[in-house]
C-alpha positions as CSV (number, residue, x, y, z in Angstrom):
1,M,28.5,-7.3,2.3
2,I,25.8,-8.3,-0.3
3,N,25.1,-12.0,-0.4
4,A,25.3,-13.7,-3.9
5,L,22.0,-14.3,-5.4
6,P,20.9,-17.9,-5.7
7,E,20.4,-19.1,-9.3
8,H,17.3,-21.0,-8.8
9,P,14.3,-18.4,-8.1
10,T,12.9,-16.7,-11.1
11,I,12.8,-12.9,-10.8
12,A,10.5,-10.5,-12.4
13,V,11.0,-6.8,-12.5
14,L,7.6,-5.0,-12.9
15,I,7.6,-1.4,-14.1
16,P,4.3,0.4,-14.5
17,C,4.5,3.3,-17.0
18,Y,2.7,6.2,-18.2
19,N,4.4,8.8,-20.6
20,E,7.9,7.9,-19.3
21,E,9.7,8.0,-22.8
22,I,12.7,10.1,-21.3
23,A,13.4,7.8,-18.4
24,I,12.1,4.2,-19.2
25,G,15.0,3.2,-21.4
26,K,17.5,3.8,-18.8
27,V,15.4,2.2,-16.1
28,V,15.2,-1.0,-18.2
29,R,18.8,-1.1,-19.0
30,D,19.8,-0.3,-15.5
31,F,17.8,-3.4,-14.2
32,C,19.0,-5.6,-16.9
33,A,22.6,-4.9,-15.8
34,A,21.7,-5.2,-12.0
35,L,19.6,-8.4,-12.5
36,P,20.8,-10.1,-15.6
37,Q,18.7,-13.3,-14.7
38,A,15.5,-11.3,-14.3
39,A,12.6,-10.8,-16.9
40,I,11.9,-7.1,-17.2
41,Y,8.3,-6.3,-17.7
42,V,7.0,-2.7,-18.7
43,Y,3.3,-2.3,-18.3
44,D,2.2,0.7,-20.5
45,N,-1.0,2.6,-19.1
46,N,-2.2,4.4,-22.3
47,S,0.9,6.4,-22.9
48,T,0.7,9.0,-25.7
49,D,4.5,9.3,-26.2
50,R,7.2,6.8,-27.2
51,T,7.3,5.0,-23.9
52,V,6.5,1.7,-25.6
53,E,9.1,2.0,-28.3
54,E,11.8,3.1,-25.8
55,A,11.0,0.1,-23.4
56,E,11.1,-2.5,-26.3
57,N,14.4,-1.1,-27.6
58,A,15.8,-1.4,-24.2
59,G,15.0,-5.1,-24.1
60,A,11.8,-5.0,-21.9
61,L,8.8,-7.3,-22.4
62,V,6.0,-4.6,-23.0
63,R,2.3,-5.3,-22.1
64,R,-0.5,-2.8,-21.9
65,E,-3.2,-2.2,-19.2
66,R,-6.2,-0.1,-20.7
67,L,-7.8,0.9,-17.3
68,Q,-6.0,4.1,-16.2
69,G,-4.4,4.2,-12.8
70,K,-1.2,2.7,-11.0
71,G,-3.7,0.5,-9.0
72,N,-5.2,-1.0,-12.1
73,V,-1.8,-1.7,-13.7
74,L,-0.5,-3.4,-10.6
75,R,-3.6,-5.6,-10.2
76,R,-2.9,-6.8,-14.0
77,M,0.8,-7.2,-13.3
78,F,0.4,-9.3,-10.3
79,A,-2.3,-11.4,-12.0
80,D,-0.3,-12.0,-15.2
81,V,3.2,-12.4,-14.3
82,E,4.5,-15.7,-12.8
83,A,7.8,-15.6,-10.7
84,D,9.2,-16.5,-7.3
85,I,10.4,-12.9,-6.6
86,Y,9.0,-9.7,-7.8
87,V,10.6,-6.4,-8.1
88,L,8.2,-3.5,-8.2
89,V,9.7,-0.1,-9.4
90,D,8.4,3.1,-10.9
91,G,9.6,4.0,-14.5
92,D,10.6,7.5,-13.8
93,D,14.4,6.7,-13.0
94,T,14.3,8.1,-9.5
95,Y,15.3,4.8,-7.8
96,D,18.7,3.0,-7.8
97,A,18.7,-0.3,-9.8
98,S,21.9,-1.3,-8.2
99,C,20.2,-1.8,-4.8
100,A,18.0,-4.6,-6.2
101,P,20.4,-7.4,-5.6
102,Q,20.7,-6.4,-2.0
103,L,16.9,-6.1,-1.5
104,I,16.4,-9.6,-3.0
105,A,19.2,-11.2,-1.1
106,H,17.7,-9.7,2.2
107,L,14.2,-11.1,1.2
108,I,15.6,-14.6,0.7
109,D,18.1,-14.7,3.5
110,E,15.5,-13.5,6.1
111,R,12.7,-15.4,4.5
112,L,10.5,-12.2,4.1
113,D,7.4,-11.4,2.1
114,M,8.3,-7.8,1.5
115,V,11.2,-5.5,1.5
116,N,10.4,-1.8,1.2
117,A,13.0,0.5,-0.2
118,A,12.7,3.6,1.9
119,R,13.7,6.7,0.0
120,E,16.8,8.7,1.2
121,T,17.8,11.9,-0.4
122,D,19.0,15.5,0.2
123,I,17.8,16.7,-3.2
124,Q,14.8,19.0,-2.6
125,A,13.6,18.7,-6.1
126,A,13.6,15.0,-5.9
127,Y,11.5,14.7,-2.7
128,R,9.5,17.9,-2.5
129,P,8.5,19.2,0.9
130,G,4.8,18.9,0.2
131,H,5.4,15.2,-0.7
132,R,7.8,14.6,2.3
133,F,5.2,16.2,4.7
134,G,2.4,14.2,3.2
135,N,4.3,11.0,3.3
136,R,5.2,11.5,6.9
137,L,1.7,12.3,7.9
138,L,0.1,9.3,6.2
139,T,2.9,7.0,7.4
140,G,2.4,8.1,10.8
141,L,-1.3,7.4,10.6
142,I,-0.9,4.0,9.1
143,S,1.8,3.2,11.9
144,Y,-0.7,4.4,14.6
145,I,-3.5,2.2,13.3
146,F,-1.8,-0.9,11.8
147,G,1.6,-0.9,13.6
148,K,4.9,0.9,12.9
149,Q,7.1,-1.3,10.7
150,V,7.5,0.9,7.6
151,S,8.6,4.4,7.5
152,D,7.9,5.2,3.8
153,I,4.6,3.8,2.9
154,L,4.6,5.6,-0.5
155,S,7.9,4.1,-1.8
156,G,7.3,2.9,-5.4
157,Y,10.4,0.5,-5.0
158,R,9.7,-2.9,-3.2
159,V,10.6,-6.5,-3.4
160,F,7.9,-9.2,-2.8
161,S,7.6,-12.9,-2.5
162,R,5.3,-14.9,-4.6
163,R,3.2,-15.4,-1.4
164,F,2.7,-11.8,-1.2
165,V,1.8,-11.0,-4.7
166,K,-0.6,-14.0,-5.2
167,S,-2.4,-13.2,-2.0
168,F,-2.7,-9.4,-2.6
169,P,-6.4,-8.3,-3.2
170,A,-5.4,-5.2,-5.3
171,L,-8.7,-3.1,-4.9
172,S,-7.2,0.3,-5.3
173,T,-7.1,2.0,-8.7
174,G,-4.5,4.8,-8.4
175,F,-1.4,5.9,-6.4
176,E,-3.2,4.8,-3.2
177,T,-2.3,1.2,-4.1
178,E,1.1,1.7,-2.2
179,T,-0.8,2.3,1.0
180,E,-2.8,-0.9,0.3
181,L,0.4,-3.0,-0.2
182,T,1.7,-1.9,3.1
183,V,-1.6,-2.6,5.0
184,H,-1.9,-6.0,3.3
185,A,1.5,-7.1,4.8
186,L,0.7,-5.7,8.2
187,E,-2.8,-7.1,8.5
188,L,-1.5,-10.7,7.6
189,H,1.5,-10.2,10.0
190,M,3.9,-11.0,7.1
191,P,7.6,-10.9,7.8
192,L,8.8,-7.8,6.2
193,A,11.8,-5.3,6.3
194,E,12.9,-1.9,5.1
195,I,16.1,-0.9,3.7
196,K,17.3,2.8,2.9
197,T,18.2,3.4,-0.6
198,P,19.1,6.5,-2.7
199,Y,16.4,8.5,-4.4
200,K,17.2,11.0,-7.1
201,D,15.5,13.7,-9.2
202,R,13.6,12.9,-12.3
203,P,15.4,13.3,-15.6
204,Q,15.1,16.7,-17.2
205,G,12.0,17.1,-19.1
206,S,10.2,14.3,-17.1
207,A,7.3,15.4,-15.0
208,S,5.7,13.6,-12.0
209,K,2.2,12.2,-12.3
210,L,1.6,12.6,-8.6
211,H,-0.6,15.5,-7.5
212,T,0.0,16.5,-3.9
213,F,-3.4,17.3,-2.8
214,R,-5.5,15.3,-5.0
215,D,-3.7,12.1,-4.6
216,G,-3.1,12.9,-1.0
217,F,-6.8,13.1,-0.3
218,R,-7.3,9.9,-2.3
219,I,-4.6,8.1,-0.1
220,L,-6.3,9.4,3.0
221,K,-9.6,8.2,1.8
222,T,-8.1,4.8,1.2
223,I,-6.7,4.8,4.7
224,L,-10.1,5.4,6.1
225,I,-11.7,2.6,4.0
226,L,-9.0,0.2,5.0
227,V,-9.7,1.2,8.6
228,K,-13.3,0.5,8.1
229,R,-12.5,-2.7,6.4
230,E,-9.7,-4.1,8.6
231,R,-10.3,-2.3,12.1
232,P,-14.2,-1.9,12.1
233,M,-14.4,-2.3,16.0
234,Q,-12.1,0.5,16.6
235,L,-13.7,2.8,14.0
236,F,-17.4,2.2,15.1
237,S,-16.4,2.2,18.8
238,L,-14.9,5.8,18.2
239,I,-18.1,6.8,16.4
240,A,-20.3,5.4,19.1
241,G,-18.1,7.1,21.7
242,I,-18.7,10.5,20.0
243,F,-22.4,10.1,19.7
244,F,-22.6,9.1,23.4
245,L,-20.6,12.1,24.5
246,I,-22.9,14.3,22.4
247,A,-26.0,12.8,24.0
248,I,-24.5,13.2,27.6
249,V,-23.8,16.8,26.9
250,L,-27.2,17.5,25.8
251,F,-28.8,15.3,28.5
252,I,-27.2,17.0,31.5
253,P,-29.1,20.4,31.2
254,L,-32.4,18.5,30.9
255,L,-31.5,16.3,33.8
256,I,-30.7,19.4,36.0
257,T,-34.0,21.2,34.8
258,Y,-35.9,18.0,35.7
259,Q,-34.4,17.7,39.2
260,Q,-35.4,21.5,39.8
261,T,-38.7,21.6,38.4
262,G,-39.8,18.1,37.9
263,L,-40.6,18.9,34.2
264,V,-38.9,18.4,30.8
265,P,-39.8,21.6,29.1
266,R,-37.4,21.1,26.0
267,I,-39.2,18.1,24.5
268,P,-37.2,18.3,21.1
269,T,-33.8,18.2,22.8
270,A,-35.0,15.2,24.9
271,V,-36.1,13.4,21.5
272,L,-32.8,14.3,19.9
273,V,-30.8,12.8,22.9
274,A,-32.8,9.6,22.6
275,G,-32.1,9.4,18.8
276,I,-28.3,10.1,19.2
277,M,-28.0,7.5,22.1
278,V,-29.7,4.9,19.7
279,L,-27.2,5.8,17.0
280,S,-24.4,5.3,19.6
281,F,-25.6,1.8,20.4
282,L,-26.2,1.0,16.7
283,S,-22.7,1.9,15.9
284,L,-21.3,-0.2,18.6
285,V,-23.5,-3.1,17.3
286,C,-22.2,-2.6,13.8
287,G,-18.6,-2.6,15.1
288,I,-19.1,-5.9,16.7
289,I,-20.7,-7.6,13.7
290,L,-18.2,-6.3,11.3
291,D,-15.3,-7.2,13.5
292,S,-16.7,-10.8,13.5
293,V,-16.8,-10.7,9.6
294,T,-13.3,-9.2,9.3
295,C,-11.8,-11.8,11.6
296,G,-13.3,-14.6,9.3
297,R,-12.1,-12.8,6.1
298,R,-8.7,-12.3,7.5
299,E,-8.5,-16.1,8.5
300,A,-9.5,-17.0,4.8
301,K,-6.7,-14.5,3.5
302,R,-4.2,-16.1,5.9
303,I,-5.1,-19.7,4.7
304,W,-5.0,-18.7,1.1
305,Y,-1.5,-17.0,1.7
306,L,-0.2,-20.2,3.5
307,R,-1.2,-22.3,0.6
308,I,1.3,-20.7,-1.7
309,P,4.8,-22.2,-1.6
310,V,7.5,-20.5,0.2
311,L,11.1,-20.1,-0.9
312,H,13.8,-22.1,1.2
313,N,17.2,-20.7,0.5
314,G,16.3,-19.6,-3.0
315,K,14.3,-22.7,-3.9
316,T,10.6,-23.7,-3.9
317,P,9.4,-27.0,-2.5
318,S,8.9,-28.2,-6.3
319,D,12.7,-27.6,-7.0
320,N,13.6,-30.2,-4.4
321,A,11.2,-32.8,-5.6
């Protein structure tokens, strides 16, 4: 049973777009029907087709972002648009707009900051094996490092609270921004949930902008950067441990030779062992220092997050004043 949506919160549907003239009109109309009280924003990212015209004709508020990349569009949308609840969805007509009221109601009822729409489909063309495998691999990696609360980190369909949107740093530039969204919620221990939603194939004549290997490597690179930024102690401890083991492996033959002869004949190896051991301790010290910096930065982010008003049963504190 889907709860009725409260009338008080303002809702914004954010649709990043690049060359989606075939699908964007239907996406806008579907969300207008599903969320008649919402403002529909389409942010065009240098499209060369009729995306802008189709979006305007369907009734969307069209704005432009000149810096290419989904992450750049997301940064601009989150900065510009003011609302209590934000619905982020791709403009390719692969997500079900009719699920939006359920996602929003769950966000409000459970007082969450993010509801992730996990994709569910049996259509091979909609969710190609390469994309499915890559998503599982990257999701597993994120779950192992940051905690398992999301099973589809690359979903382009999510609902956010104002608290989430206005505290999100938005540092990525491309498709890796979805990974950054998930890690932001996990790092600040935000209340979040995931709901299975239908996922379908693109309309005929529409092509995906996601490149399996290129964007997969970019997402993997983003994960490594986020680990360095948010889990420096674990990363640099691992590096220190690797250096330490290499140094020990090289040192053991030197020690055996010294015990047998009283000499160290392989001086270059001994110097190498000393250098690797120094690198091991330097890595550990870097991890300790960066971990302290990360804790301070996380506390500052958390304080900023808590300054943003929270919805109470569909109302912000200002509504009750």
